[in-house]
Backbone bond lengths (Angstrom), bond angles and torsions (degrees), N, CA, C in turn:
res aa  C-N    CA-C-N  psi(-1)  N-CA   C-N-CA  omega(-1)  CA-C   N-CA-C  phi
1 M - - - 1.444 - - 1.556 109.94 -
2 G 1.231 115.87 134.27 1.538 120.09 -174.46 1.533 108.20 -78.42
3 F 1.362 108.91 165.72 1.450 114.75 176.78 1.505 113.46 -95.90
4 H 1.314 114.34 143.86 1.407 124.10 170.35 1.549 109.04 -98.05
5 V 1.333 114.85 105.20 1.446 118.78 -177.02 1.546 107.10 -103.80
6 A 1.308 118.33 142.36 1.431 123.12 179.01 1.619 108.21 -127.96
7 V 1.386 111.54 145.62 1.461 117.65 178.44 1.565 104.83 -125.10
8 I 1.361 113.00 113.95 1.486 118.07 177.44 1.430 108.28 -94.03
9 G 1.416 119.80 113.95 1.463 118.51 179.37 1.588 104.07 103.01
10 T 1.366 117.11 100.18 1.424 121.47 -174.47 1.469 110.29 -116.31
11 G 1.298 118.33 45.15 1.435 126.09 166.75 1.552 112.18 -72.49
12 N 1.353 118.10 -157.32 1.357 121.41 -175.66 1.516 114.99 -54.60
13 V 1.304 117.52 -49.11 1.457 121.71 -176.26 1.549 105.63 -80.99
14 G 1.277 126.33 -45.64 1.400 125.65 -178.70 1.583 112.16 -58.08
15 S 1.298 114.81 -43.10 1.484 114.83 -177.94 1.521 112.29 -75.03
16 A 1.409 117.51 -33.29 1.486 120.65 177.42 1.539 105.76 -66.51
17 T 1.342 119.44 -38.94 1.456 120.97 -177.02 1.481 106.81 -72.15
18 A 1.323 128.04 -39.18 1.357 127.99 175.36 1.495 111.89 -58.70
19 Y 1.363 119.05 -42.66 1.424 121.61 177.05 1.514 111.83 -62.94
20 S 1.247 119.22 -43.52 1.488 123.98 178.84 1.475 111.62 -60.14
21 I 1.382 117.23 -41.54 1.485 123.37 172.89 1.485 114.36 -57.66
22 V 1.317 112.41 -42.74 1.515 114.16 174.57 1.474 115.09 -69.30
23 K 1.337 116.62 -38.63 1.464 122.23 -175.56 1.522 107.94 -67.26
24 E 1.413 116.34 -32.00 1.455 117.03 -177.83 1.569 111.22 -90.96
25 C 1.387 115.79 0.25 1.568 121.28 176.60 1.498 107.73 61.49
26 L 1.451 121.33 44.61 1.402 123.13 -176.34 1.531 112.70 -95.08
27 A 1.383 117.40 -3.45 1.544 116.72 -179.01 1.452 107.36 -134.21
28 E 1.316 111.33 143.45 1.464 118.85 173.78 1.611 106.41 -86.30
29 E 1.343 116.11 -30.53 1.461 125.22 171.43 1.427 109.39 -134.75
30 L 1.366 116.09 138.79 1.394 122.69 -177.28 1.584 108.41 -130.63
31 S 1.294 116.46 119.10 1.511 119.73 -179.52 1.580 106.32 -110.65
32 L 1.354 109.12 137.98 1.535 118.76 177.79 1.472 107.69 -118.40
33 V 1.330 115.12 134.34 1.470 121.19 -176.74 1.572 111.64 -129.96
34 D 1.246 117.55 125.01 1.478 117.99 178.55 1.552 104.79 -152.96
35 I 1.319 113.67 139.05 1.482 116.21 -178.75 1.513 112.90 -85.86
36 K 1.322 119.46 -11.85 1.504 121.23 173.97 1.490 110.29 -71.04
37 P 1.282 117.65 115.31 1.408 120.91 -175.79 1.486 118.28 -48.91
38 G 1.410 116.28 124.64 1.450 118.12 -177.32 1.432 118.26 90.24
39 L 1.311 117.77 -24.57 1.520 119.87 -169.69 1.535 113.75 -70.66
40 A 1.366 118.45 -43.75 1.428 120.98 176.32 1.522 111.02 -62.37
41 R 1.302 119.49 -38.07 1.347 123.58 -176.06 1.578 111.10 -73.61
42 A 1.270 113.61 -38.36 1.586 119.97 176.83 1.544 110.53 -63.93
43 I 1.357 117.16 -44.75 1.471 118.46 173.62 1.536 111.76 -66.02
44 A 1.317 120.96 -41.55 1.400 120.32 178.47 1.475 113.34 -59.85
45 E 1.358 118.77 -38.77 1.450 121.89 -178.79 1.505 108.64 -70.47
46 E 1.312 121.24 -36.85 1.379 125.65 179.28 1.556 110.46 -63.46
47 L 1.385 113.38 -41.59 1.457 118.33 177.80 1.484 112.14 -64.21
48 K 1.254 112.40 -42.82 1.545 115.36 177.22 1.519 109.09 -59.45
49 H 1.318 120.75 -40.35 1.500 120.38 179.46 1.568 108.36 -63.85
50 A 1.347 115.93 -45.57 1.439 119.08 178.73 1.535 114.92 -62.88
51 N 1.333 111.98 -34.53 1.465 117.37 178.36 1.560 111.96 -68.88
52 A 1.313 118.68 -26.10 1.441 121.63 172.79 1.587 111.49 -51.47
53 S 1.347 113.37 -31.94 1.397 121.37 179.75 1.518 113.31 -90.02
54 I 1.405 111.01 -44.14 1.489 117.07 -176.48 1.551 109.09 -67.77
55 K 1.428 113.07 -39.91 1.518 118.59 173.44 1.597 108.52 71.80
56 C 1.246 114.81 39.36 1.596 118.70 168.89 1.522 108.79 -84.09
57 D 1.365 117.07 151.29 1.398 117.39 179.41 1.622 101.17 -94.74
58 V 1.375 114.77 88.96 1.444 121.84 -179.73 1.532 112.58 -129.72
59 K 1.247 119.92 136.07 1.367 122.14 171.95 1.547 108.52 -98.68
60 I 1.340 119.00 135.22 1.513 123.37 -169.76 1.495 104.65 -121.98
61 N 1.429 112.29 125.91 1.468 118.99 176.80 1.483 109.00 -118.99
62 W 1.262 116.38 164.01 1.495 120.86 171.47 1.583 112.93 -142.91
63 Y 1.308 112.03 147.90 1.452 118.95 -178.67 1.471 112.99 -143.53
64 E 1.292 119.42 150.88 1.474 123.34 -179.84 1.549 112.56 -109.92
65 K 1.419 117.74 5.16 1.402 117.14 172.43 1.491 103.94 -132.91
66 D 1.401 116.14 141.34 1.475 123.90 -179.49 1.481 108.22 -57.17
67 E 1.282 119.19 -45.19 1.470 126.85 -170.38 1.473 111.24 -69.42
68 E 1.470 120.67 -12.52 1.467 117.57 176.91 1.495 111.80 -84.98
69 L 1.380 118.17 -12.27 1.447 114.95 177.03 1.545 113.24 -72.33
70 S 1.286 120.70 135.20 1.478 125.27 -178.52 1.450 114.16 -146.49
71 G 1.358 118.01 148.21 1.470 119.94 173.91 1.450 116.45 76.34
72 A 1.313 121.41 12.78 1.489 123.68 174.82 1.408 114.02 -76.18
73 D 1.327 114.30 142.90 1.514 124.33 177.58 1.577 113.12 -88.34
74 L 1.351 114.78 -32.22 1.423 120.14 -173.49 1.501 104.59 -149.18
75 I 1.370 111.77 125.06 1.446 118.65 -172.63 1.416 108.02 -122.29
76 I 1.438 120.10 122.97 1.481 127.70 171.79 1.501 109.85 -94.46
77 I 1.255 116.57 126.30 1.496 121.39 -174.46 1.545 101.56 -107.82
78 S 1.280 114.71 108.89 1.528 120.48 176.73 1.536 113.24 -126.90
79 A 1.332 115.21 12.97 1.462 120.40 -176.91 1.574 105.55 -78.09
80 G 1.386 111.37 144.45 1.492 115.73 176.83 1.574 109.68 145.83
81 Y 1.319 114.29 173.88 1.389 122.38 177.04 1.511 113.58 -84.88
82 P 1.449 114.83 121.77 1.486 119.30 -175.73 1.514 111.44 -85.96
83 R 1.334 113.56 171.12 1.476 117.76 168.71 1.482 106.84 -73.33
84 R 1.388 119.58 145.78 1.451 124.28 -177.49 1.548 112.29 -113.35
85 P 1.303 116.31 155.28 1.466 117.21 173.90 1.484 115.46 -50.84
86 G 1.367 116.77 134.93 1.455 118.54 177.90 1.481 119.09 84.88
87 E 1.411 113.81 -19.96 1.440 118.48 179.37 1.473 110.91 -78.95
88 R 1.296 120.24 128.51 1.486 124.32 178.24 1.600 102.40 -98.96
89 I 1.292 113.82 66.98 1.480 118.19 175.46 1.548 105.95 -121.27
90 S 1.278 116.31 138.00 1.424 118.92 -179.85 1.528 110.17 -85.13
91 R 1.325 116.15 168.62 1.545 118.53 179.88 1.554 108.73 -54.74
92 R 1.394 111.04 -37.57 1.428 111.35 -175.20 1.496 111.82 -70.26
93 G 1.302 120.60 -17.33 1.510 121.69 175.52 1.497 114.90 -69.77
94 L 1.366 117.46 -13.64 1.465 124.95 171.75 1.445 117.96 -80.86
95 A 1.371 117.73 -1.92 1.399 123.01 -162.87 1.562 113.38 -62.05
96 R 1.352 116.44 -53.89 1.374 120.24 -177.95 1.499 115.22 -62.35
97 K 1.324 115.62 -42.56 1.554 115.72 179.14 1.486 113.70 -63.34
98 N 1.390 113.57 -42.45 1.506 118.03 -176.45 1.401 110.46 -81.22
99 A 1.304 125.26 -19.34 1.502 120.66 -179.98 1.523 110.58 -67.67
100 E 1.300 121.14 -30.02 1.422 124.21 173.44 1.488 113.18 -59.34
101 I 1.237 115.22 -42.86 1.502 125.89 -175.00 1.451 106.30 -72.18
102 I 1.265 118.60 -47.02 1.526 121.61 -177.14 1.518 108.27 -69.51
103 K 1.339 122.13 -38.35 1.436 121.70 172.12 1.483 114.37 -54.72
104 F 1.328 116.60 -52.35 1.474 122.54 176.59 1.537 112.50 -52.27
105 I 1.286 115.78 -50.98 1.474 122.82 178.86 1.539 110.96 -57.78
106 A 1.260 114.25 -45.49 1.519 117.65 -177.23 1.494 108.92 -64.96
107 E 1.344 120.01 -25.35 1.456 123.71 -174.30 1.559 111.36 -83.51
108 V 1.358 115.04 -40.24 1.466 120.84 -169.66 1.505 114.00 -103.24
109 V 1.317 119.64 -22.02 1.476 119.06 -177.72 1.522 118.41 -81.99
110 P 1.365 116.00 -46.45 1.552 121.33 179.05 1.522 113.68 -51.10
111 P 1.314 122.15 -47.15 1.488 120.36 -176.20 1.548 116.74 -59.02
112 N 1.359 117.88 -27.61 1.454 123.41 172.35 1.428 115.98 -92.54
113 N 1.293 121.69 0.57 1.387 127.48 -176.65 1.575 115.10 -136.18
114 P 1.357 115.60 55.76 1.450 120.50 -169.69 1.535 111.15 -64.16
115 G 1.370 113.07 132.02 1.430 120.81 179.93 1.505 116.12 85.61
116 A 1.366 117.59 -1.35 1.421 118.50 -172.25 1.543 111.28 -72.64
117 K 1.377 117.28 150.57 1.396 123.45 175.79 1.534 109.30 -94.29
118 Y 1.299 118.33 148.28 1.469 122.42 -172.50 1.518 113.70 -122.72
119 I 1.299 118.16 125.76 1.465 119.84 170.32 1.582 109.50 -111.01
120 V 1.248 118.62 118.05 1.487 122.12 -177.09 1.537 108.66 -92.59
121 V 1.301 114.13 132.29 1.424 123.25 -175.28 1.527 108.65 -115.54
122 T 1.375 119.88 -39.34 1.348 130.60 -174.33 1.556 111.43 -49.43
123 N 1.338 116.99 127.20 1.467 123.99 -178.27 1.605 110.73 -83.55
124 P 1.303 115.46 151.80 1.477 130.49 -8.15 1.553 109.23 -68.77
125 V 1.281 119.91 112.39 1.486 123.61 -158.38 1.593 114.21 -64.48
126 D 1.283 114.69 -38.60 1.385 112.75 179.07 1.460 119.31 -70.77
127 A 1.330 114.26 -36.08 1.516 122.69 170.44 1.548 111.11 -65.64
128 M 1.337 116.63 -43.97 1.452 119.63 174.74 1.544 114.55 -59.15
129 A 1.323 114.85 -43.65 1.505 121.91 177.33 1.434 110.73 -59.92
130 T 1.347 117.29 -44.45 1.491 124.28 175.91 1.645 111.04 -57.87
131 L 1.339 113.53 -43.16 1.395 117.17 177.32 1.496 114.46 -69.92
132 F 1.334 118.64 -40.26 1.469 121.50 -178.71 1.473 108.92 -67.39
133 K 1.291 121.06 -42.99 1.502 127.16 175.40 1.576 108.73 -54.61
134 K 1.301 114.53 -52.91 1.534 116.17 -172.83 1.562 110.96 -62.71
135 I 1.381 115.04 -39.46 1.437 116.70 -177.33 1.549 115.51 -78.83
136 S 1.412 113.08 -44.89 1.496 119.91 179.71 1.559 112.09 -71.15
137 K 1.299 118.59 -38.48 1.457 124.39 -176.03 1.554 111.76 67.77
138 C 1.354 112.53 18.18 1.441 121.45 -178.65 1.507 112.75 -70.65
139 D 1.361 117.74 140.07 1.542 121.77 -170.44 1.562 110.10 -65.58
140 F 1.283 117.33 -48.95 1.576 122.88 -174.38 1.501 106.60 -103.16
141 V 1.330 119.65 103.47 1.414 123.99 176.32 1.490 103.33 -138.52
142 I 1.334 122.65 122.44 1.425 124.50 174.52 1.565 108.95 -131.40
143 S 1.230 115.44 160.73 1.424 125.41 172.66 1.533 108.87 -105.60
144 T 1.360 116.39 141.72 1.416 114.02 171.95 1.420 119.31 -60.06
145 G 1.378 114.05 -16.99 1.463 119.46 169.83 1.528 115.10 54.09
146 T 1.304 117.04 -131.10 1.459 124.52 -169.92 1.579 108.53 -109.15
147 H 1.374 116.14 26.98 1.475 111.83 174.07 1.544 111.62 -68.94
148 L 1.344 111.53 -35.73 1.454 116.81 -179.17 1.480 112.37 -64.84
149 E 1.391 119.52 -41.00 1.452 126.69 171.43 1.501 108.00 -56.40
150 T 1.359 116.58 -41.07 1.424 120.54 -175.24 1.536 109.20 -62.97
151 L 1.296 117.51 -40.55 1.474 119.59 -173.79 1.567 103.38 -73.09
152 R 1.372 122.15 -38.06 1.368 123.86 179.63 1.475 112.22 -65.03
153 F 1.226 115.89 -36.53 1.522 125.97 176.11 1.552 109.18 -63.72
154 R 1.211 118.35 -52.53 1.538 119.42 178.75 1.494 111.12 -65.57
155 S 1.307 116.29 -36.70 1.505 117.66 -179.60 1.575 110.73 -62.25
156 K 1.322 113.41 -44.85 1.475 117.83 179.85 1.484 113.46 -70.01
157 L 1.340 115.29 -37.95 1.502 118.33 173.20 1.438 115.29 -56.85
158 S 1.344 113.53 -45.15 1.570 121.87 -179.38 1.486 108.64 -60.02
159 E 1.411 115.00 -41.09 1.393 121.20 -175.84 1.493 113.11 -68.29
160 V 1.338 115.44 -47.74 1.474 123.89 178.48 1.538 112.62 -63.69
161 L 1.349 113.08 -42.43 1.562 116.50 -175.57 1.550 110.50 -89.45
162 R 1.319 118.04 -0.22 1.504 126.50 -177.95 1.469 106.97 48.47
163 V 1.377 118.55 55.62 1.446 124.16 166.73 1.559 108.40 -122.56
164 R 1.368 112.68 168.56 1.483 117.94 176.16 1.512 106.85 -69.87
165 S 1.400 113.90 147.51 1.423 115.19 179.53 1.515 113.24 -64.30
166 R 1.373 117.17 -28.93 1.510 121.48 179.36 1.474 106.12 -66.75
167 D 1.322 127.06 -13.37 1.418 122.72 177.84 1.460 115.20 -92.39
168 V 1.331 115.11 5.86 1.508 120.71 -173.45 1.527 105.92 -112.97
169 V 1.391 115.76 128.60 1.425 120.59 169.33 1.637 105.49 -124.71
170 G 1.221 112.02 139.42 1.487 117.78 -179.38 1.488 110.25 174.35
171 Y 1.314 117.67 146.64 1.552 121.81 -178.32 1.496 111.98 -125.09
172 V 1.416 110.04 161.23 1.560 120.52 169.50 1.432 100.95 -120.46
173 G 1.382 109.02 145.08 1.509 119.61 178.83 1.529 108.40 -122.43
174 G 1.349 112.33 -167.90 1.474 117.57 172.43 1.463 112.91 84.02
175 E 1.380 119.33 -134.31 1.367 124.05 -175.63 1.553 111.22 -103.09
176 H 1.374 116.14 144.48 1.452 118.36 173.24 1.481 107.44 -73.12
177 G 1.336 116.49 95.76 1.510 117.90 -175.08 1.536 109.72 142.55
178 E 1.265 111.39 -141.06 1.509 125.04 -168.82 1.486 109.15 -59.42
179 A 1.278 121.43 -42.02 1.465 125.85 -175.92 1.493 115.38 -97.22
180 A 1.452 115.21 27.68 1.353 118.28 171.91 1.543 115.85 -62.35
181 V 1.288 119.58 143.31 1.402 119.59 -176.39 1.536 111.78 -119.26
182 I 1.338 119.56 112.43 1.433 118.84 177.08 1.447 113.39 -74.25
183 L 1.418 112.00 120.09 1.460 114.45 -173.26 1.537 110.79 -94.96
184 W 1.330 111.90 82.58 1.458 117.15 -174.44 1.477 111.95 -60.13
185 S 1.292 118.78 -25.29 1.516 121.56 -173.87 1.520 108.84 -66.04
186 T 1.318 115.66 -20.82 1.516 121.04 -173.48 1.500 114.49 -93.09
187 V 1.335 115.72 0.77 1.479 124.07 -176.78 1.454 111.09 -79.97
188 K 1.462 110.70 128.81 1.411 118.33 168.80 1.445 109.94 -135.02
189 I 1.374 117.85 143.78 1.430 121.72 -176.05 1.585 103.13 -129.48
190 R 1.310 112.38 113.41 1.478 120.75 -174.47 1.448 109.45 52.55
191 G 1.351 116.11 44.81 1.479 118.75 171.26 1.676 113.06 86.23
192 L 1.338 114.25 -12.45 1.491 119.70 175.48 1.477 114.07 -96.31
193 N 1.281 118.45 145.86 1.494 119.72 176.45 1.553 101.50 -70.49
194 L 1.411 113.51 167.05 1.451 112.85 -166.86 1.454 112.91 -70.97
195 S 1.300 121.98 -34.08 1.508 121.35 -178.28 1.600 109.56 -66.84
196 E 1.343 112.85 -38.25 1.428 115.96 174.14 1.476 115.54 -62.22
197 Y 1.321 116.50 -42.23 1.475 123.60 -179.33 1.529 107.63 -63.54
198 L 1.296 117.56 -48.19 1.497 123.58 -174.30 1.582 104.45 -61.96
199 R 1.383 119.31 -43.73 1.472 117.63 178.82 1.502 112.30 -62.34
200 S 1.286 115.28 -44.14 1.501 123.12 177.84 1.517 111.89 -51.00
201 M 1.384 116.80 -41.25 1.389 123.69 -176.32 1.523 117.30 -96.37
202 E 1.393 107.75 5.09 1.530 113.52 -173.36 1.439 118.39 48.30
203 R 1.348 113.97 41.45 1.462 122.60 175.77 1.508 114.76 -88.85
204 K 1.291 118.71 129.03 1.486 118.83 178.94 1.487 114.76 -126.00
205 D 1.348 112.01 -8.10 1.561 120.52 -172.37 1.453 109.68 -96.70
206 F 1.329 124.03 33.94 1.453 126.78 -175.26 1.519 109.56 -90.46
207 N 1.350 117.73 119.98 1.441 126.61 179.67 1.447 120.12 -104.74
208 K 1.347 116.38 94.57 1.487 120.53 -167.65 1.603 103.30 -68.62
209 Y 1.294 124.29 -34.02 1.417 121.94 -178.66 1.460 112.79 -64.55
210 E 1.310 120.70 -38.00 1.436 125.40 177.08 1.519 112.10 -56.44
211 I 1.405 111.38 -41.79 1.526 115.99 -177.35 1.553 110.46 -69.21
212 E 1.440 110.49 -45.39 1.480 115.50 -176.12 1.516 106.12 -60.83
213 N 1.254 119.75 -47.66 1.427 123.73 -176.62 1.555 111.16 -57.52
214 Y 1.333 115.41 -41.87 1.480 122.90 176.06 1.460 110.97 -58.04
215 V 1.345 119.77 -45.78 1.409 125.73 -174.02 1.584 109.75 -64.64
216 K 1.321 114.61 -39.69 1.439 119.72 -174.92 1.461 114.53 -84.80
217 K 1.384 119.28 -24.27 1.445 120.55 -167.38 1.627 109.14 -111.76
218 I 1.260 120.91 -19.80 1.432 123.41 -167.47 1.607 111.69 -60.79
219 S 1.317 115.21 -28.58 1.489 119.97 178.56 1.629 110.95 -62.70
220 E 1.210 115.02 -36.37 1.508 121.22 179.90 1.503 110.43 -61.70
221 F 1.387 110.80 -43.79 1.547 113.82 -178.23 1.589 108.38 -69.99
222 I 1.388 118.10 -38.82 1.472 118.62 177.50 1.482 111.89 -61.97
223 I 1.308 117.45 -49.46 1.412 122.77 179.84 1.586 109.14 -54.77
224 D 1.316 117.39 -53.96 1.397 120.38 -178.55 1.534 115.25 -56.58
225 A 1.292 113.49 -40.96 1.453 118.79 -175.62 1.499 115.66 -81.93
226 S 1.345 116.71 -37.60 1.444 118.83 -174.69 1.542 115.10 -117.65
227 G 1.384 114.65 -0.97 1.380 115.50 179.71 1.550 118.20 97.04
228 A 1.321 116.33 -27.38 1.441 117.72 -176.87 1.541 110.47 -170.78
229 T 1.247 121.48 160.28 1.433 120.81 166.31 1.582 107.51 -92.51
230 R 1.269 115.74 137.86 1.476 118.89 -176.43 1.440 114.90 -135.39
231 Y 1.299 120.54 -64.69 1.533 123.06 -172.92 1.569 112.89 -67.92
232 G 1.330 118.90 -42.34 1.423 117.23 -178.44 1.511 110.30 -63.45
233 P 1.390 119.23 -49.73 1.472 120.77 175.82 1.466 114.84 -55.46
234 A 1.385 113.89 -46.47 1.508 118.69 -178.14 1.534 109.37 -60.57
235 E 1.272 121.50 -40.61 1.446 117.98 178.32 1.467 115.84 -77.11
236 A 1.290 117.32 -27.08 1.500 123.28 174.87 1.520 105.17 -64.67
237 F 1.348 115.79 -55.18 1.446 118.45 -174.46 1.589 112.22 -61.22
238 T 1.377 109.50 -38.56 1.568 115.18 179.00 1.469 109.40 -61.80
239 D 1.301 120.69 -38.91 1.482 122.07 172.61 1.460 113.17 -49.83
240 I 1.290 116.37 -48.66 1.453 123.09 177.00 1.521 109.75 -58.60
241 V 1.331 120.05 -55.03 1.523 125.12 -178.15 1.493 103.58 -54.18
242 K 1.366 119.44 -45.62 1.437 118.03 -173.88 1.506 113.19 -64.49
243 A 1.279 113.12 -40.87 1.565 118.62 -179.76 1.537 108.31 -59.40
244 I 1.334 119.22 -38.56 1.391 122.27 -177.48 1.502 112.17 -78.72
245 V 1.379 122.13 -53.08 1.451 123.96 175.79 1.495 115.22 -53.90
246 L 1.343 115.64 -45.11 1.495 119.79 -174.55 1.552 111.76 -92.77
247 N 1.415 117.79 0.19 1.400 123.61 179.48 1.583 109.41 52.09
248 L 1.311 114.37 56.97 1.519 117.80 -171.73 1.550 111.14 -79.86
249 N 1.317 114.99 -26.83 1.602 118.00 -174.34 1.523 109.61 54.08
250 V 1.306 113.51 55.92 1.527 120.88 175.69 1.512 105.37 -105.21
251 I 1.405 111.05 161.01 1.428 116.95 177.20 1.597 110.57 -87.09
252 L 1.321 113.49 129.11 1.549 116.55 179.75 1.516 106.95 -140.72
253 S 1.314 118.65 147.05 1.389 119.54 178.84 1.539 111.15 -88.40
254 I 1.443 112.09 78.81 1.365 116.11 174.72 1.512 112.69 -98.14
255 A 1.337 120.36 173.54 1.454 117.04 173.97 1.475 110.22 -112.74
256 T 1.319 114.83 136.74 1.468 125.72 178.99 1.390 108.52 -124.39
257 P 1.357 119.14 170.01 1.489 118.73 -176.85 1.467 109.71 -84.39
258 M 1.388 112.81 135.07 1.546 119.72 -173.95 1.489 106.23 -135.51
259 R 1.228 116.34 139.22 1.518 124.62 172.92 1.538 115.34 -95.18
260 F 1.389 117.00 124.63 1.447 118.86 178.36 1.585 106.91 -121.45
261 N 1.312 111.07 142.57 1.487 115.75 -177.37 1.559 113.75 -55.03
262 E 1.241 119.75 -33.04 1.542 122.72 176.64 1.465 114.70 -68.52
263 L 1.360 121.88 -15.46 1.502 121.63 -168.01 1.548 104.71 -120.63
264 K 1.333 111.44 146.15 1.525 120.12 -175.42 1.515 111.29 -75.75
265 E 1.402 118.92 -25.03 1.428 121.31 -178.95 1.573 108.95 -133.37
266 E 1.342 112.94 163.47 1.398 113.91 174.93 1.588 111.67 -74.70
267 V 1.266 115.75 150.95 1.440 122.92 -178.53 1.499 106.38 -134.57
268 F 1.387 108.81 158.90 1.580 119.29 175.81 1.417 107.62 -81.81
269 V 1.362 118.98 129.08 1.429 126.31 169.60 1.476 110.25 -145.46
270 S 1.377 118.11 154.10 1.503 116.78 -169.91 1.503 105.31 -99.60
271 I 1.382 105.63 141.02 1.518 120.08 175.37 1.545 102.47 -146.29
272 P 1.249 120.66 138.83 1.447 123.72 171.87 1.566 108.38 -49.96
273 T 1.352 113.01 121.48 1.489 118.93 -170.76 1.556 109.71 -136.08
274 V 1.274 121.67 144.94 1.295 125.62 175.51 1.539 113.85 -76.58
275 V 1.343 122.67 120.35 1.392 124.79 -163.04 1.588 108.02 -123.18
276 G 1.385 118.26 121.61 1.335 122.79 174.29 1.629 106.31 -146.04
277 R 1.408 116.01 -145.24 1.475 114.11 172.94 1.464 111.56 -64.09
278 S 1.315 116.08 -25.79 1.510 122.35 173.65 1.533 106.89 -122.02
279 L 1.329 120.57 164.67 1.381 126.01 175.94 1.446 110.08 -89.70
280 G 1.361 119.51 137.59 1.424 126.54 177.57 1.466 120.88 -108.32
281 L 1.195 122.48 -138.25 1.539 124.78 -172.97 1.553 108.10 -70.23
282 R 1.291 113.95 136.24 1.493 119.67 162.91 1.437 113.26 -95.09
283 L 1.280 117.31 131.35 1.527 120.11 -169.60 1.523 113.04 -91.27
284 L 1.333 118.49 41.66 1.365 122.22 177.87 1.553 114.58 -63.41
285 D 1.390 116.94 -38.74 1.369 119.01 179.66 1.487 115.53 -67.49
286 M 1.372 117.45 -11.65 1.465 119.68 -177.96 1.587 112.57 -91.08
287 L 1.273 112.57 -1.18 1.462 119.41 -173.87 1.520 110.25 -91.70
288 S 1.364 117.42 160.66 1.497 118.41 178.71 1.499 109.51 -77.42
289 E 1.244 116.17 165.67 1.466 125.86 177.64 1.598 112.36 -51.19
290 D 1.328 111.39 -48.46 1.436 121.96 -174.00 1.600 102.55 -67.83
291 E 1.262 119.49 -40.24 1.558 118.55 -176.23 1.544 107.69 -67.30
292 V 1.359 115.72 -42.36 1.470 119.04 -179.03 1.574 110.31 -64.15
293 R 1.329 115.00 -32.72 1.502 116.51 -179.96 1.429 105.64 -74.75
294 G 1.381 124.36 -34.94 1.410 123.54 175.88 1.482 115.02 -62.49
295 I 1.298 114.21 -42.18 1.494 120.51 175.88 1.592 112.83 -59.20
296 K 1.284 112.15 -42.72 1.538 117.12 173.93 1.433 113.44 -56.40
297 E 1.361 115.19 -45.51 1.435 122.25 -178.39 1.511 112.69 -68.68
298 A 1.305 115.69 -29.07 1.429 121.32 177.19 1.530 108.90 -72.26
299 A 1.398 114.91 -39.48 1.435 118.52 178.81 1.515 112.29 -60.98
300 K 1.382 116.95 -38.20 1.529 120.98 173.60 1.415 109.51 -59.15
301 A 1.338 118.84 -47.72 1.452 121.71 -179.10 1.519 111.69 -58.53
302 V 1.345 115.75 -46.03 1.472 118.70 178.11 1.517 113.12 -60.94
303 Y 1.344 121.00 -39.83 1.366 124.42 178.96 1.616 109.03 -67.16
304 T 1.280 114.24 -43.56 1.497 114.31 175.70 1.552 113.06 -54.26
305 T 1.285 114.40 -45.38 1.439 120.25 179.19 1.520 113.37 -64.09
306 Y 1.400 113.60 -40.31 1.415 121.09 176.23 1.563 109.21 -58.47
307 L 1.281 115.23 -54.52 1.467 118.03 -179.73 1.571 113.82 -56.00
308 R 1.367 116.91 -41.72 1.402 119.41 174.54 1.487 112.04 -61.74
309 S 1.334 119.13 -33.89 1.421 121.33 -169.79 1.546 109.21 -73.94
310 I 1.368 120.15 -32.36 1.431 125.57 -175.37 1.472 114.31 -87.54
311 E 1.323 120.44 -1.92 1.490 119.44 -179.90 1.484 109.15 -62.01
312 G 1.322 113.47 125.58 1.457 120.06 177.88 1.515 112.26 85.06
313 L 1.273 124.86 8.43 1.375 123.96 -174.78 1.599 111.91 -100.63
314 N 1.317 113.88 -2.26 1.502 116.11 177.42 1.477 111.37 56.70
315 I 1.335 116.01 59.92 1.478 123.12 -179.48 1.517 103.46 -106.14
316 D 1.295 112.92 128.38 1.551 119.75 173.03 1.519 115.18 -67.36
């Protein structure tokens, strides 16, 4: 039986993700939802035109009210206010505006989509996933977390080391944003850990700070120059959709709810995790002490953002 995938919010990222899902033939039915008049229909029509070339067997629907969506198996939530060119606002700065949107979606969408799995994309994504889970009480809720940072990390590593990106393994954890944690202990180049690879190539000019700064700052340049990030996020999010739809059980840096002694509630924080139709092992025990410490600090930052986002929302 094919999957019914839905995308709520069809702006730059949502529409690009929807296209990628069609291109990969990952849905038997695809529903697009956006409250902006005409937008979901416009994207749906374009995807139908594209599919005349792609030739996937997919039914494409569109809606202008969140509560009209029904019967979806997997729902991607990308509705919300984005960062805009020239604005020096962090993802955390979007929390209060987007919390109202996420709260509404969490209230009206689950009743018409029983058993659906949810992937939260809306920024600040880890705090918004925490909010969505609390209100919806749905079993399967994940944040796209730091999988996008992971792809940016691998891309920059391959460029600096002059190797193919397929030869690079390595993950980023923590928060999607300022408290992202580069998990250097997970890096392998052509099967060798990073220090072994650098010795084998007699490389001594390797600058970790340059790479970490790139991973955390490149999105600002992309948004300022082109208006939005599109293709990187779309492919990152499609990786997650593919892992779930095809039950791949692959390791991805997604964020799932975790409990920490210092925090009163569980929060979403990214750790490399086995992802399929269900979630498997989290690789926390394989990380260094400094990396685990960084992830705990990221969780505190996410929780602070979450608390700020729900002020005045009357959440029990």
